[in-house]
N, C-alpha and C positions, 0 to 999 in steps of 0.2 A: 288731390288726396286719394290715396289708393285704398279702396274698400273691396278689392278683388283678390288680394294675396293673403292666404292663410298658410304660412310655411313654418311657423314656430314649432309645431308638432309634426309627426309623420302622418301621412294620409290614414294609415291604419289606426293610429291613436285617436285621430279626430273621429273616426267612425266608431271606435269603442266608446268615446265620450258621448256620442249621439245615442247609442244603444242604452248606455247607463242613464242618461238624462231622461229620455222619454220612456224608458222601461220603468222608472220610478213614478213619473207623472206624465201619462199620455197627453198629447197636445189637445186642449179643450176639456180635459177631465175636471177642471175646477169650475165649470159653468153649471154644475148641478149639485144639490145637497141631498138628492135622493140616494137610496141604497145602490151602491156601485154594481153595475152590470145587470140591473133590472130594466124591464121595459120602461118604467116611469123615468128612470135615470137617463136612458138613451133619448127618450122623447123630449126631456128638458134640455139636454145638450143640443138636440136638433133645433128646437125652438130658438135658443139663444143664437146659434150660428146663423140661421136665416133671417132672424130679426136684425142682427147687426151687420150681416153681409147679404142683403136681399139680392144683390146683383149676381151672386154666385148661383143661387137657385134659378134665377131667371135665365142665366146662361145654360145651365144644365137642361132646363125645360125646352130650350131651343136646339139642343143637339139632335142631329139625325142619327140615332144610335139603336133604334128598335131592331132586334134580331141581329145586330152586328157585334163583332168581337171588340171589346173595349178593355184596355189595360189602364189601371190606375197605378201610378208610381207614388208610393208613400201614402197608403190609404189611411194611416193613423187609426182613429177610432171608428172609421167607416161611415161617417155621416154622408159625405158626397158619394161614396161608393154605393150606399143604399139608395140614394136618390137616383142614381143612374140605373141601378138594377130595376127600380120601379118603372123606369122608362122602357123596359123590355130589352135592355142590352144583355149580351152574353158576357158576364163580367169576369175579369182576371185582375189580380192585384199582387204587387210585390212591395215589401217594406223591409227596411233594414232591422227593425226592432221586434224581437220575438213577442214582447208584451202586446204590441199593436195587433199581431196576428191573433192572439188569444182573445183580445177584446172584440175585434171585428168578426171573428168566427162566432163568438157568442151572440153578438148583435144580429147576425144573419140567421142564426138558429132561432132566436126569439121571434123575429119578424117573418120567418118562413121563406126566406130568399136564399139564392144560391150564388156562389162565386168560387172560382178557382184561386184561392189565396196561397201566397208563398212568402217565405222569408228569404231575402236576398239583396244583392247589391246592384243598383240600377246602372252603375258604371259598366257592368257586364251582364246585360239582360239574358236570362236563360231561355230565350225563345228564338225560333227560326226567323230568317229573313222574310219580310212581307207578311207576317202572321196576323197583324191586327188592322182593323178598319179605323180605329180611333184610339188615341193615347191621351190621358188626362193626368195632370199633376198640378196640385195647388200648394204653393208655398213650401216646396220640398227640395227641389234640385239646387237651390242656392245654398243648401247645407252640405253639399257634396264637395270633396276636395277637387273634383273634376266635373264641374257643371257642363262644360263644353262637350266632354266625352259622353255625358248622358244624352244630350241633344242629338249627338251623332248616333247613339244607340237607338234612340227613338225613331230616327229616320230609317235606320236599318230594319227595324221590326214592323214598320208601317207598310201596308200594301200600296202599290201605285195608286195615287189619288187619295190615299188615306189622310186623315186630318189629326191634328193635335191641338190641345188647349193647355197652355202651360203658364204659370205665373212665378215670378221671382220678385225679390225686394228691389225697390226703386231708389237709386242713389240720390236723385234730385227731388227728394220728397220732403215735406214739412216734418214728418216724424224724425227722419234722420238728422236734417240740418238743425232743427230747433230742439227737439226733445232729446235726441241722443248726443249730438255734438256740442251745441251751444249751451244747453241747459245742464245736462248731466256731466258731460266731459269737461267743459270749461268752467261754467259758473259754479257748479256744485263740487268742483275739485276732483273729478274722476281722474284727470290727467296726472295727478300727484300720486295716485295709487296703482294705475294700470295703463296699459297701452290702449290705443283706439281699437285695435283688434279685440282685446279683452272686453272693452266697454261694449262693443257690438255684441259680443257673445252673451252679455247679460240681458239682452232684450227679451229672451224667451223665458216664459214662466217655467219654473219658479225663481228665475233671476239669480241663480247661485252658481252657475257653471261658466267660468271664464274660458273654457276650452272648446266651445262650439264653433263650427264654421258658419258664419253669417255673411255671405257675399252680397254686395249691393252692386247693381248695374245701371248704367245709363241706357236710354232707349237704343242708341246707336250700338252699344256694346252687345245688348241682347239680340237685336236684329241681326247682327253679324254672325251669330251662331247658326242662322237658318239659311245660309247661302246655298246649301245643297238642296233646298226645298224649292218647289215651283212658285210658291206664293206665301207671303207672311204679312199679317196685319198686327202691328204692335201698338198698344195704347196703354194709358195710365188710368188706374181706378183706385178708389177707396181712401177716404179721409173721415175719421170719426173724431168726436171731441176727445176721447181717451188718448188719441195720438198726439195731442197738443199739451205738453206739460204746462202746469200752472193754470193755464186758461181753461182747462177741462173742468175745473171746480165750479165754473159759472154755468154749467149745463146740468139740468136735472137728471138726465140719464146719459152718462158718458158713452154708452154703447149704442145709442139710438142714432141712426142716420139723420142728418140735417140737410135740407135742400141746398143751402148756401155752400156747405162744406162738400157736398157731392159735386157741385160745379167746380170748386177749387181743386177737388181731388182728381179731375181729369188732367190737371197739369202737375200738381204737387202731391198726388196720392202715393200710398205706400206700396202698391203693386204694379208691376209691369206685366201686362197680359199679352201673350203671343198666340195668335190663332194661325196655324200654318197648314199648308197642303203639300204633301210629298210630290 
């Protein structure tokens, strides 16, 4: 089953759909009911992210980035961006969506931190060769019409010995095979109304845009993108109750990590994580 080909629309139209989608509802913006763009709002968004994804914060806290040039591709609302800035990194960010630029700029202003933020396309990074010590991107590059091209660009802008931490969606995940394909596409009749490509597009909140690029990769497919790097470690993470349609109703908090699911998630989790060295 092919989950890597999004060719129904042109690359530029897919990118326009991305800007439109997250320009209206920035990713993660629904996890707070505080006044938008206030300190309390951002703090609540951050609490939710690291309560539901504690392994992300643990990874960031382990990065050797103090005093080093760090680029984040797809900074979104700036939650991880701020966490890395607090580690003493010299932060740079690029994002396709102008709304994300405004939100993250405001967030850094509120918390008194600095970053060189820009709006742009990661398929053509506007930075010199070998400019960064570290590149980070979480759940972003699988939305690109050219994911492989972005990995190549990351390698180009990394200094010799530079590192990257990237995540994409995992094809052999419980979320895809049970929740997306079997439950929603087959059992609930999604296949009668849309293609699998369109069904995949609907996984992103607010679940209304059938024209998003949502690529899924196997571990072997993702690892193959790093052949020009000196080393890559690719592993699987993240399975929450909310990822398991129907059965999630039996959990008191669908977004709270469960030790048993954490273990299952190392094989059937939703994210493929690549930690690579140039």
